C-alpha positions in Angstrom: 0.0 0.0 0.0 1.3 3.5 -0.8 1.9 5.9 2.0 -1.3 7.8 3.0 -1.5 11.4 4.0 -2.5 12.4 7.5 -6.0 13.4 6.4 -6.5 10.0 4.7 -5.3 8.1 7.8 -7.6 10.2 10.1 -10.6 9.6 7.8 -10.0 5.9 7.9 -9.4 5.8 11.7 -12.6 7.8 12.3 -14.6 5.5 10.0 -13.3 2.4 11.8 -14.0 3.8 15.2 -17.5 5.1 14.4 -18.3 2.0 12.4 -17.7 -0.2 15.5 -18.6 1.8 18.6 -17.4 0.2 21.8 -14.9 -2.0 20.0 -11.3 -1.8 21.1 -8.6 -1.2 18.6 -4.9 -1.3 19.4 -2.5 1.2 18.0 -0.8 -1.7 16.5 -3.8 -2.3 14.3 -3.5 1.1 12.8 0.3 1.0 12.6 0.1 -2.3 10.6 -2.7 -1.0 8.4 -1.0 2.2 7.5 2.6 1.2 7.9 3.1 4.2 10.2 4.9 4.6 13.6 2.9 4.5 16.8 3.8 8.2 17.5 2.3 9.2 14.1 -0.9 7.2 14.8 -1.1 8.6 18.3 -1.0 12.2 16.9 -3.7 11.3 14.3 -5.9 9.7 17.0 -5.5 12.8 19.2 -6.6 15.1 16.3 -9.6 12.7 15.7 -10.4 12.8 19.4 -10.3 16.6 19.5 -12.4 17.1 16.4 -15.1 14.6 17.5 -15.3 16.2 20.9 -15.3 19.8 19.5 -18.3 18.9 17.2 -20.0 16.8 20.0 -20.0 13.8 17.7 -18.5 11.3 20.1 -15.7 10.5 22.5 -12.5 8.6 21.7 -11.0 6.9 24.8 -7.6 5.4 25.2 -7.0 2.5 27.6 -3.6 1.4 28.9 -2.5 -2.2 28.3 -4.1 -5.0 26.3 -7.5 -5.1 28.1 -6.1 -4.7 31.6 -3.4 -2.6 33.3 0.1 -3.3 31.9 2.3 -5.7 33.9 5.8 -4.8 32.9 5.4 -1.1 32.2 4.1 -2.0 28.7 2.3 1.0 27.4 0.2 -0.7 24.7 -2.9 1.4 24.4 -6.4 0.6 23.0 -8.9 2.9 21.4 -12.6 2.9 21.6 -15.4 5.3 20.6 
């Protein structure tokens, strides 16, 4: 897949989150899908979160760990709308 621009990634992330409310997505899901670094995806998600909140269209939440609190300081996060 060719590299996507930020707006394209954000549109896809928003579509995936709004299409499956309550479902948890890991950052790794988006990193693998877009071939982007976690820091890049984190910035994209933060912009999605801010935009949805500003327009009162939903709330994006991040959760630490893979379904529970991390054991070894692992900061894997999950997203849900």
